[in-house]
N, C-alpha and C positions, 0 to 999 in steps of 0.2 A: 798702146804705147809701141812703136816702130822703134827697131834699132836701125844701124846703118849698114846692115846685111854683114853683118860679122858671125860668121857660124857658132864660135864661141857662146854667143847670147843665147844660141837656141837650147842651151843648158841651165836658162835662169827660169825665175817665176816671176811674174807680174803680177802686182797685189792693189787694191785699191782701198784706202781707209778714209772713213766718215766719222766725227764726233757730232753725235745727235743722242736725244731722249728716246728710250725703247717705250718709255710711258711717261704721263703727264708729270706723274708724282717722284720719278726716280732722276737720279742726278744724270746728267750728258756723261756718255761714256765713249772711247775709241773703239770703233768696230772694224772689223775686216768683212767689206761689203762683197767683194770680188776678188778671185784670184783664178790665174790659168797658166799653164806653162807656155813658154815662147818656141813658136814653130815657123820657121823661114822668115825671123826677125819680126814677127807679129804676136800678138795675144789679144785674144777678143774676151774682155771682160763684160761678164752678164750680170749686170747693178740689180739688185732685188732690196727696195728700200719699204719700210712699213707707209700705208696709204697715207697715215696721219703728216708724213712731211711733204704731202702735195702742196705746190705752191711758195713752199720754203726754198732759199738759196743756201746749198752747203759749200763750205770748204773743205776739200777732200785732197787725200794725198796720194798720188801713184808711186809705186815704188816697184825697182828692178833688182832681184837678187839673186845669188846662187852661189852654189860652194865654190872656194877660192878666189870669189870676187869681193871687191868693196860695194855694198848696196848704195844705189843711188835712188834719189826721190824727186819729184817734181810736184807743187802745190797748185791747185787750181781750182776753181770755183764751179758749180753746177746748179741750174734751175731744176728742181723737180716738179715735174709736170703731169 
């Protein structure tokens, strides 16, 4: 996620959530898959997913939140390769 270079955003945290099954017998649950502080208007999210999701398409939600700020989110689709 990138901001419009507002220095106040550097006090925020970016996160990436996805809903999937951790095991074939388990119900799908929403998981925080990556999070990182914002620095210079950017956050590098290192996503780690189970190998069992290879070849699947996930709908994920990217969030940006911080103290005294209204959280914002954006939904996107990723293909696990």
